[in-house]
DRENMAR-449277 format. One record per atom (N, C-alpha, C): residue in three letters; x, y, z. Coordinates in steps of 0.05 Angstrom, whole numbers, plus 5000, padded with zeros to 4 digits. Each point is the difference from the previous one (the first is absolute). Layout:
<recs>
ALAXYZ...
</recs>
This chain:
<recs>
MET292653078717MET500950054977MET499649774971SER498350144977SER499549814983SER500650064974GLY499949964980GLY500950044972GLY503349855004SER500250034966SER503149964998SER501850115000GLY500150225008GLY501950285008GLY500149875033GLY498250085026GLY500549925020GLY500749694997LEU500249844994LEU501049734993LEU503650035008SER499750094972SER502850164993SER501450025025ILE498850185012ILE501750235022ILE500449775020GLN498349805004GLN500149725029GLN501449814986ILE500749964979ILE502349784990ILE502650125003GLY499850274985GLY503250134998GLY500850045039VAL497850135010VAL502250045024VAL500349765027PHE498149834981PHE499249615016PHE504049984995ALA500249994965ALA503049954990ALA502950135014ALA499750244999ALA502750105012ALA500150035028LEU497650035015LEU500649865035LEU500249604994THR500649934992THR499649694995THR502750085007ALA501450044976ALA502649944992ALA501550165019LEU499250275016LEU501050075019LEU501049935025ILE498249855003ILE500149815028ILE501349784982GLY500749984989GLY502549694987GLY501550115003ILE500150334987ILE504050125003ILE500249995035LEU498650195009LEU500349985032LEU501349785015THR498549734990THR500349785018THR503149904986TRP500050034976TRP502249904987TRP502550195020TRP501150215004TRP500750215002TRP501149995031LYS497749825014LYS501050055027LYS500749685005VAL498849894980VAL500849615011VAL503150044991HIS501350124975HIS500949924988HIS503550135009GLY499350245001GLY502150205006GLY500450015029THR500049735016THR500849945019THR502549894998GLY500249824980GLY501849694999GLY500549885022SER498549985012SER498849815029SER499149824994ALA498349914970ALA499749654990ALA502949874993GLU497849745018GLU502849804987GLU498549774998ARG501349964963ARG499249884981ARG500749705003SER502449925017SER499649665000SER502550135018GLY500849615015GLY500650025023GLY498249965031GLU500549935022GLU499049875017GLU498050275012GLY500750154983GLY497050285015GLY499350014976ALA499249894975ALA497450124994ALA497349854992ASP500349855018ASP497449855018ASP498750195019ARG500950135007ARG500750225019ARG498950364986GLU501949964981GLU498350224981GLU497349934986LEU500549814992LEU498349974983LEU496649955005PHE500049895042PHE497649944996PHE500150225030LEU501750115015LEU500350125019LEU500950305003ALA499750074964ALA501950345003ALA501949935013GLY502549805002GLY501850085024GLY499750035017GLY497750055019GLY500150045028GLY500250344996GLY499950104974GLY500950335012GLY498350264995LEU496749954999LEU497950145000LEU499450215018SER499650175002SER498650225034SER497749915004TRP500050155010TRP496649915011TRP498249994987ILE500650284981ILE498050245002ILE499449754953TYR501849835006TYR500049784967TYR497149825017VAL502849865023VAL497649805004VAL496450074997ALA499750225026ALA497550084997ALA498450114975GLY502550144969GLY499449914993GLY498349814971SER502049794999SER499449634996SER498349945008ILE499950075033ILE496449865009ILE498550014996THR499150274999THR497350214995THR500049924964ILE501849924980ILE498949994985ILE500149734988THR500949855015THR499349574988THR497950135008ASN497850135020ASN496449955013ASN498750164989LEU501550264998LEU498650204985LEU499949994966SER498749864990SER499249894970SER497950114995THR500450024967THR496149954994THR498149795001GLU501149805021GLU499049815011GLU498150265028GLN500350025002GLN500250275027GLN497550124999LEU500750234976LEU499050204990LEU497950004988VAL500549744976VAL498349894988VAL497749795007GLY501049855021GLY499249795008GLY497150075024MET500850255020MET498950005025MET498550304992ASN501450154981ASN497550214993ASN498449844980GLY500149924991GLY497349744986GLY498349865020ASN499249975023ASN498949925013ASN497550295021GLN501550174986GLN499550345005GLN498249895030MET501049965017MET498750085028MET502749975010PHE500050205033PHE501750095009PHE500849805023LEU498549715000LEU501049825027LEU503049834980LEU499549974983LEU502249964985LEU503050065009ALA500550275011ALA501650195024ALA501949775015TRP498849855018TRP500249815022TRP502549854983TRP499849914984TRP502649924983TRP502450005000GLU498050385000GLU504450125001GLU500350095032LEU499050045011LEU498650115036LEU501849675010ALA499249854992ALA501249695023ALA503150014986GLY501350064985GLY502550024983GLY501850095017PHE499350115018PHE501550205018PHE501049715025VAL498449965010VAL499649695018VAL502149814988GLY500949844965GLY501849824984GLY502050275003LEU499650234996LEU503650145000LEU501649975026MET497850135017MET502349995025MET500149705010MET499249804993MET502049745013MET502249894989LEU498150244972LEU504249884980LEU502350165013ALA498850264999ALA502050145015ALA502549955029PHE496549955008PHE501849915024PHE501049555017VAL497649944985VAL501249705001VAL501049874988PHE498850014959PHE501949884983PHE502350094994VAL499950354995VAL502450014987VAL503249835020PRO499550065027PRO502050055015PRO502149654999ILE496549754996ILE500449754991ILE501149904980TYR499750204973TYR500349934976TYR503850114996TYR500050275014TYR503450025000TYR501149795010ARG499149995032ARG502449735004ARG500649814995ASN498049974980ASN500149704994ASN501050024970GLN501350274987GLN500950024981GLN498550004971CYS496749865009CYS499249974972CYS499750134972THR499649894973THR499650264979THR497549884995THR497949775003THR497849975006THR498149855027VAL497850005000VAL499550055024VAL500049565004THR500349854986THR499949834994THR502449945021GLU502550054985GLU501449885014GLU500850075038LEU498050115005LEU500250035037LEU497649795010LEU497349934979LEU498549684998LEU503549825009GLU501250014981GLU501649744994GLU501649935025GLN500450145013GLN502250305026GLN498749795040ARG497950104985ARG498149895029ARG498949804990TYR499349834985TYR498649584997TYR504049965003ASN501250034987ASN502249944996ASN500149684978GLY498650124987GLY499949794970GLY498450134973GLY500849984986GLY499750194969GLY496549884989ALA499249845005ALA497149994996ALA498250244993VAL499950045022VAL499050365014VAL499150124980ARG502850064989ARG501150314983ARG498849944977THR501349694993THR498350024973THR498249964987VAL497149975022VAL497549874997VAL498950284992ILE501550205024ILE498550235013ILE501350184972SER502250024990SER501850114973SER498450074984LEU499049604999LEU497949954973LEU497850164998LEU497950025020LEU498250225003LEU500250174995PHE502350115012PHE500850404985PHE499649874982LEU501849914982LEU500250044975LEU498750044991ILE497149785000ILE499049874979ILE496850365020GLY499549985007GLY498450275014GLY500850314976ASN502250014998ASN501950254990ASN499149964962VAL500549835001VAL498749904971VAL499049984991VAL497449885005VAL497549954999VAL498650215012ILE499650105024ILE498550315004ILE500150224996TYR502950075012TYR501350245013TYR500350144985LEU503549874975LEU499950094969LEU498550044975PRO497849845001PRO498650074971PRO496950265015ALA499650045027ALA498850105013ALA500050165005ALA503150055001ALA501350315005ALA500350154976VAL501249864970VAL498850144982VAL497450034983TYR498749825003TYR496550064992TYR499250215019SER501150045014SER497650235019SER501950324996GLY502549984992GLY500950284979GLY499249964979SER499549804987SER499750044973SER496050114999LEU497949865018LEU498850095004LEU499550315002PHE501450005019PHE500250405011PHE500750184978LEU502849984977LEU500650094987LEU497350014973LYS499249874996LYS497349864976LYS498550215006SER498950005027SER498150255011SER500050185002MET502850105007MET501350275005MET499050134971PHE502149914981PHE499950054978PHE498050034971GLY498249795017GLY497950064977GLY499549854994VAL500549794986VAL501349894968VAL498949645005ASP499750014978ASP498549644994ASP502349824997TRP502850115016TRP503649804981TRP498149775015PRO501449854997PRO499549685013PRO502150065023LEU499649775021LEU501750045022LEU503250055004LEU500249764978LEU502749884991LEU501750154982TRP498650224993TRP502050284987TRP501550125033PHE497550045021PHE502450045027PHE501449875008ALA499449695007ALA501149845014ALA503149894992VAL500249994971VAL502449905001VAL502550245000PRO500150144988PRO501250215003PRO500850135039MET498449985015MET500749925027MET500349825012THR500349774986THR500649785010THR503749944983VAL500350194980VAL502649954987VAL501850235022LEU498950215001LEU501950095019LEU500150035030ALA497749875006ALA500749795030ALA501549904992ALA501049724989ALA501949874988ALA503850004997ILE499850314986ILE501950134998ILE500950135020TYR498350135021TYR501650175033TYR501049765011THR497849745004THR501449784999THR502249954999ILE501349894977ILE501449904988ILE502350164997THR500150314997THR502050095000THR501350235024GLY497949945021GLY500550155028GLY499549875018GLY498949754997GLY500249895035GLY497650255020LEU499549775023LEU498750175020LEU500350294993ARG502650135011ARG500650194993ARG498950144983ALA500649984976ALA498150194979ALA496649965016VAL499349865004VAL496849925007VAL499750165021ALA501650005014ALA499450135034ALA500650414989VAL500949994986VAL500550244989VAL498250124977MET499649814989MET496250214978MET498650015016ASP500049735021ASP498150025016ASP498750205021THR502250145007THR499950365010THR499750174988PHE500849974982PHE500050234976PHE496550074994SER499949764986SER496749984996SER498350005025GLY500949985016GLY497550015015GLY498850225026ILE503250174997ILE499050235005ILE498650264987GLY500549914972GLY498150104987GLY496350004994VAL499949645009VAL497449834999VAL497550045016LEU502550035030LEU498450145019LEU499450255005ALA501950154986ALA499950334995ALA497450124989VAL499549704982VAL497850234971VAL497149705013ALA500649855003ALA497949895022ALA498750115022LEU500350195016LEU498950215015LEU498850094990LEU502550124982LEU497750184977LEU497650075002ILE500249674971ILE497849864998ILE497550025011VAL500749925040VAL497449935013VAL499350345005PHE501250175003PHE499250394999PHE498850034975LEU500349864977LEU498350224976LEU498049835011ALA500349725002ALA496949804996ALA498550055020LEU500650095021LEU497350115015LEU500550334997GLN501750224984GLN498950225000GLN498049994976ALA499749744979ALA498849984991ALA496649954990ILE500549945029ILE496449945027ILE498650115010GLY502350325008GLY499850205025GLY501049775013PHE501249865005PHE500549825042PHE497249965002ASP497949894983ASP497949935005ASP499049734999LEU500249765018LEU499949694981LEU497049955007SER498750225009SER496949895008SER498249964976GLY498849845000GLY498649724976GLY501449844998VAL502049915001VAL502649774998VAL497849805030PRO500249784987PRO498949805012PRO500949925037ALA499350065023ALA500849895017ALA502949785000GLU499449774990GLU501949825002GLU501950064990ARG499850104990ARG502250184985ARG502550225008THR499050055023THR501650225015THR501049905021THR498449805016THR500249845020THR502249925005MET501450005032MET502149815000MET500049735019MET497350024998MET498549655019MET498449914989GLY502949824979GLY498049824988GLY498049855007ALA498349914988ALA498049785005ALA500649874988VAL498849665016VAL500349724993VAL500849874961ASP498750204998ASP500849984965ASP501950234984SER501250005017SER502050284986SER502049944996PRO501650024987PRO502549994985PRO501749925028ILE500250195025ILE501549955020ILE498950075028PRO497949775001PRO497950095034PRO501250035024PHE499150115009PHE501550215026PHE501849735014HIS498949805008HIS501249885021HIS502949784986THR499750064978THR501349884987THR503750095003LEU500150275016LEU501150195002LEU502249905027PHE498049865008PHE502749845031PHE499649744996THR499449874982THR500449794987THR502549844979GLY498650024973GLY502949814984GLY501250284985MET498550245004MET501550274988MET502850095008LEU500949935028LEU502550035020LEU502449864987PHE499249705002PHE501449784990PHE500250084965ILE499050104979ILE500750094978ILE501450085001GLN499950295008GLN501350245006GLN503649884999ILE500049885026ILE502049815017ILE501349924971PHE498949804993PHE500749824964PHE501450214984TYR498350124993TYR501350164976TYR501750165011TRP500750225013TRP501550145011TRP503149795006SER500149865030SER501649935011SER501749654986THR497949974982THR499949684986THR501850024979ASN497950144975ASN499849974976ASN503650124985GLN500449714991GLN502650234987GLN500350274983ASN497350064989ASN500250204982ASN500550305013ILE499150005027ILE499950225020ILE503649895015THR498949855010THR502549935026THR502050084975GLN501949914985GLN501849994978GLN501550275008LYS496850294995LYS501550264997LYS500250075028ALA500149855023ALA500450085023ALA502249945008MET501249804982MET503149915002MET502650164987THR498550164987THR501950104987THR502750215013ALA498950165023ALA501650275012ALA501849785013PRO502050155000PRO502849905018PRO500149935026THR496850115012THR501349895031THR496849975018VAL499149955017VAL497949895005VAL498250185009ARG502150275013ARG499150225010ARG498350144970GLU502250024980GLU499150114977GLU497049844979ALA500049835009ALA497749844989ALA496950085011GLN501449945025GLN498150055022GLN497950434992ARG500950074992ARG500250295007ARG498450034965GLY500349784972GLY499650104982GLY497749875005VAL497849775009VAL498449785001VAL498150275027ILE501150185021ILE498350075006ILE498650194983ALA502550144981ALA498650274979ALA498449774988ALA499849864983ALA498249914992ALA497349965013ALA499249895028ALA498849965012ALA498750295006VAL501450245010VAL498750225001VAL498650104971VAL500849954983VAL499350094965VAL497449884996ARG500049645019ARG498149894991ARG497050155021ILE501250095020ILE497650105017ILE497650194983LEU502050275002LEU500450194990LEU498950154972ILE500749794974ILE499750094983ILE497449894982ILE501949675002ILE497549834991ILE497549884994PRO500450005033PRO495849985005PRO498450174989ALA501550394990ALA498350064978ALA499849974982ILE502949974984ILE499149904962ILE499449774994VAL499349875012VAL499349674993VAL497049955006VAL498250265009VAL496649955007VAL499750294986ILE500650175006ILE498350284998ILE498950024970PRO502550014982PRO498549944972PRO499049944991GLY499749715010GLY498049804988GLY497050075012VAL499850245023VAL497350035015VAL499550134979VAL501850255002VAL498950234976VAL498949924972ALA501949804993ALA499049894970ALA497249925005TYR499549875016TYR496949805006TYR498550255004LYS499550175009LYS498350265005LYS499950104961LEU502450034993LEU500050224976LEU498449824965PHE502049635012PHE498949914970PHE499149745004GLY500549905035GLY497049755000GLY502849785000PRO499149785012PRO501549695000PRO501150044971LEU502950015012LEU502149924979LEU500949834999GLY500849875022GLY501749725002GLY502650145001ASP501349834988ASP504250135000ASP501050254978GLN497350064991GLN500550224981GLN499050175011SER499750165029SER500350175004SER500550165016TYR504249875003TYR501450125006TYR501250114978GLY500449974974GLY500750114976GLY498050254982ARG496450005012ARG499350134991ARG499650245013ILE501249925027ILE499250255021ILE502950214992VAL502049844996VAL502650174991VAL499550104979ALA499649854982ALA498850184965ALA499250335005HIS496649965027HIS498550144998HIS501950325015VAL501749995019VAL501150145007VAL502550115011LEU501349874980LEU502450104992LEU499850174977PRO502250194990PRO499750024968PRO502749874985GLY500250034973GLY500249844986GLY503650005001TRP500950125005TRP502849955017TRP500649925019LEU498550145021LEU499449735034LEU500249784992SER498149894995SER499249784994SER501549764982GLY502750214982GLY501649794993GLY502549995015ALA500450225009ALA502349945021ALA498149745021PHE498950085016PHE498949685034PHE499749774976ALA499350004969ALA500049754982ALA502049905003ALA503150234999ALA502149865007ALA501349855014MET499750245023MET500949875026MET498049755000MET497850004998MET498649745014MET501349774978ALA500949974971ALA501049884983ALA501649945007ALA503050155022ALA501849975011ALA499749875027ALA497649975012ALA499849925018ALA499849555000VAL497150104974VAL499949684997VAL503549844982VAL501950184982VAL501749875008VAL501650035017GLY500850145022GLY500749885022GLY499949775006HIS495549965016HIS499849895017HIS500549714990THR499750084965THR499849614990THR503449925001ALA502050194991ALA502149855007ALA501650025026ALA498550115024ALA500649975015ALA499449685004ILE497449984991ILE499249695001ILE501649784990LEU500950084978LEU501249914982LEU503249925017ASN500650145016ASN502450034997ASN499949765035SER497749995010SER499649875019SER499949794993SER498550004980SER500649644992SER501349884985VAL501850134989VAL503049934984VAL502249925022ALA498650185026ALA502649875030ALA498649815015LEU496950054999LEU499749655006LEU501449724987TYR499249974974TYR500649904980TYR503949915004THR501150184992THR503449995002THR501749945033VAL498650065012VAL500849885044VAL499049774997ASP497150034997ASP498849705017ASP500049764977PHE499650104968PHE500249724989PHE502749984980HIS499750294986HIS502849914980HIS503449885015ASN500850245019ASN502649885021ASN499549765015LYS497549855011LYS498849855006LYS500849694990PHE498949934979PHE499049894986PHE500649964975VAL501150144980VAL501750054984VAL503849985000ASN499850265001ASN503450045006ASN500350315006ALA502450105027ALA499450305005ALA501050184972ALA498350184997ALA500750124978ALA502650204993THR500849964986THR502750184989THR499750274991ASP497950064990ASP497850274981ASP498950115007GLN499250105030GLN497649975007GLN498350194996TRP500950174984TRP497550274979TRP499849774972ARG501449764980ARG499149954993ARG498049845002LEU499849835026LEU497749935006LEU498850135008ALA499450165010ALA498350185010ALA497650144969ALA502750104987ALA499650074966ALA497649744993ILE500549775004ILE498749764979ILE497049965027ALA501149965013ALA496649985025ALA498650225000SER500450174993SER498550324993SER498249994968ALA502449964981ALA497949964986ALA498749784992ILE500249785017ILE497749824991ILE497350105018LEU500950135025LEU497850055015LEU498050304983MET501450154985MET499650174982MET496849954978VAL501949744988VAL498049824989VAL496849915018THR500549895018THR498149855012THR498450225010THR500950245005THR498050155019THR497950124971ILE502050124968ILE497350114976ILE499149785002ALA499849735002ALA497949864989ALA498549865019LEU500250105025LEU498350055015LEU498450225012VAL500850184983VAL497750335008VAL498649914985PRO498749904992PRO496649964987PRO497649915019VAL501549655008VAL499049915024VAL498550315020PHE500350035001PHE500050185032PHE497050224982GLN500149964977GLN498350344988GLN496949825012GLY499649805011GLY497049844997GLY498350175045ALA502950025004ALA499750125025ALA497450215000LYS498449925026LYS498150255006LYS500950255015SER503149925015SER501350165017SER503649875012ILE501350174988ILE502249914994ILE500849915032ILE499750295018ILE501650015023ILE498449795019ASN497449944990ASN498449815017ASN501149664994LEU500849944983LEU501949734972LEU501349955019LEU500850285005LEU504049915015LEU499849925025GLN498050185013GLN499349935026GLN500149775004GLU496949904989GLU499249645005GLU502449864995LEU501849904979LEU500849924998LEU502650025007ASN500950225007ASN502749985020ASN499649835026GLY497150015011GLY500849775024GLY498449774996LEU500949994973LEU500849624994LEU503049935014LEU502250224992LEU502749865009LEU499950155017SER500250235015SER500350205014SER499549935031MET497449745018MET500950065025MET501249715002PRO499749784979PRO501849825007PRO502149975003ILE502050214984ILE502850055002ILE500850135018LEU498850185015LEU499550195019LEU500849755027SER498949855001SER500349755015SER501749855003THR501150014977THR503449925006THR501650135013PHE498950214998PHE501750255017PHE499149955026ILE497649895003ILE500850225023ILE500149655026ALA498849784992ALA500849725008ALA503550064999GLY501950134977GLY502549975004GLY501650185019LEU498750245003LEU501850205015LEU498950065029LEU497249845004LEU498949995038LEU500949745010PHE500749804987PHE500649765006PHE502049824987ARG501649875022ARG502249904993ARG499749685001ASN500949814979ASN500849754994ASN496949874996VAL499650144966VAL497749944992VAL500849974977ASP500249774985ASP501349934967ASP498450094981ALA500950044976ALA500450164974ALA496949844997ARG499149674997ARG499049954980ARG497250005022ALA500950065022ALA496850135017ALA499350164995ALA501850284990ALA498750234990ALA499649954976ILE501049924983ILE498949904969ILE496849915011ALA499449765010ALA497549895000ALA497850285009GLY500750145023GLY498150215009GLY499850144982LEU500750044986LEU501150234971LEU498149924987VAL500049684994VAL498649854974VAL496949994993PHE499850045042PHE497549894997PHE499450355009GLY500350155020GLY499150294991GLY498950064970LEU501050034978LEU500749984973LEU497849875001GLY499449684999GLY497749964979GLY497250075030CYS500249995020CYS497350155018CYS498250214983TYR501950154998TYR500350314980TYR498849984976ALA500449884979ALA499549914973ALA496649914998LEU500249715023LEU498549815000LEU496650365011HIS500950105019HIS497350165002HIS499850254984ASN501250124986ASN500450274982ASN499549864972PHE500949814993PHE498949884972PHE499549814997VAL498849785015VAL499449754990VAL495950045011LEU500850105036LEU497249945006LEU498950245007TYR501750194991TYR497250305002TYR502350114974LYS497750014974LYS500950134980LYS499150214998PRO500150325004PRO498450094989PRO500650264962ASP497750085000ASP499750174988ASP502250355006THR499949975019THR500750205008THR501749995019LEU503250225003LEU501949835017LEU499950145032TYR498450134999TYR499149955035TYR497549845006PRO499249825005PRO497649955002PRO497549925020GLY501350205025GLY499450005022GLY499049755017GLN498849995016GLN499549795023GLN497949775002THR497150104980THR499349964996THR497949924968ALA502050144978ALA498650024978ALA501249654991TYR500949895005TYR501149784982TYR500449805023GLN499149754998GLN500649795026GLN500949794977ALA501049735027ALA500849704982ALA498249915025TRP499049784993TRP498749805014TRP499650145027GLY497750294994GLY498550155019GLY501050175016VAL504049944995VAL500550135011VAL500950274994PRO499150265014PRO501350274980PRO503450075000ALA499750014974ALA505050104999ALA499950135018LEU502350035006LEU502050125025LEU501750324982HIS500350225013HIS501950144982HIS502649864994TYR502150144973TYR501549885000TYR501250095013ILE500850245018ILE501750085015ILE500449855029ASP497849985011ASP498949755023ASP501049734981VAL499950054984VAL501249624999VAL502050005000MET502550224991MET501850064997MET501549955033LEU498950065022LEU500750075019LEU499549655007MET498049915004MET498749625004MET502649844985VAL501550124972VAL501149804989VAL503150135015LEU501250235016LEU501449935003LEU501049845031ILE498250015015ILE499249895029ILE500849704989ALA498649974998ALA499249674985ALA502249904982SER501750164985SER501449934980SER502550015023VAL502050215025VAL501749925015VAL498249775023GLY498350015011GLY499149685016GLY500749774983VAL498249994972VAL500449674985VAL504350064998ALA500950175002ALA503549894996ALA501049955028LEU499750095027LEU500949955018LEU498649795013ALA497249834990ALA498749834999ALA501749654981VAL500950184981VAL501349754979VAL502750005010ASN502450225012ASN502050025016ASN500749735023ARG497650075015ARG499549805017ARG499049795001LEU498349864977LEU498949814999LEU501349754975ALA501350144991ALA500549884968ALA504049935012PHE500650265007PHE502450085005PHE501049965032GLY498749885025GLY501550045021GLY501150224996ASN500150265004ASN501250265008ASN497550145010ARG500850035025ARG498750205016ARG500850375000ALA498850024992ALA500350334985ALA500150075036GLN501950245000GLN501250195018GLN499050294989PHE498350135018PHE498350265004PHE503050175006ILE500650164987ILE502850235008ILE500250175015PHE497449995004PHE499350245025PHE498649905031ALA500849734995ALA499949795017ALA502450095020LYS499249965031LYS501750005020LYS502149734989GLY501850155015GLY502949754984GLY500450064973ALA499550004977ALA499849994982ALA501850284984ALA502049894987ALA502250184998ALA499350334974ALA499850094997ALA500050294984ALA499449964972ALA499950154976ALA499749804981ALA502050274990
</recs>
């Protein structure tokens, strides 16, 4: 829809629905009168919603914390079906979260995943290091990337030439307000309300997009419709059986931004129901909505990159409905951003302020100050991402810098006994250095997926970064165990070995 009249309708519907979602969230959260604003229960209310969310809110919060414009814009921006593997493989990570990690987190009464590491290693150094890495990742990568991709989508869909910051600033401010006033309870409720609308309209967009081309994808290059990735593709097929599985385990089972949402239910069983529901959505709905519109956009408009999704939405939806979808997507971006803000504040409060400054007497005030600071840094870093050729590819490669080294500390701590925390940190630092050396020093391609023959250092072809991630994980665990034995004289004991006590 074009013209000032159409734009006015879009923006009017957008503003009305955005306000409605906010009102419904406020009514649901504050109508219960259950939020604890002070005392011993304040931390639990602020960061875990008081442990009072039912499975549907757990599922909604997990889904939207993951599914925001990075996925819809970034994956559709690749304009190829192959990217659906990220979502399909996520089922494995969610099952690990439901049946392995959720019981462990509840049994150990964790607010942050790093508390589990401190208990397993019987020392706080590894907890502090991992928490710092999570915070750096959130502040430098995930928060600005979420707001950038959301702003790019809205700008593309409305068809306006406004600066991205005109979209980024209000969404970031709204995310901070939700975090400051309602804690994780408000974030989870808003995620669920907006998520239902986003998924429904996103499925409609898939149908309308296919209808626009007569359900005929002929003419689209085969590499864009295949699910068997070549070696120089974003996801070579063999990597589904190497690093991909461990990437999913890290993201869904040990990443504070996700696992925190799974710990908001009153019982392990209720949490598991929420995680399983999120996994069902992941399999049945998400793959289609994150790849089909992009491929259709390729047939209709050619290679558009990250502008593909906004362009196809504007093309197939009537103005009033595109305005409604924009409102729900904006709410999803706000909820997604607020969720990461809340996780970041939890990491700072529980792992740093309470340990190294003092035990906060007014947790909500401290959270408000921390959220305001993060809000400013997020807005300031949004322009940095404007040079990215593909936001989702950039995020996945940057994620590898931290994910496998961090996962190695969980593996060494959960599968072995008698491992010194300093040894785990040594393995982490080694893995981080190896990944950075390969991806950012020896091989510096002008594309994010170089292939195995396009770039060489000293005559040796570059490995795909997913393969590198698996190698980094194995090497990090190996170095941790070796340092534990050689430097600290400890003999690690595999917990499933004969005679070993259960974890």
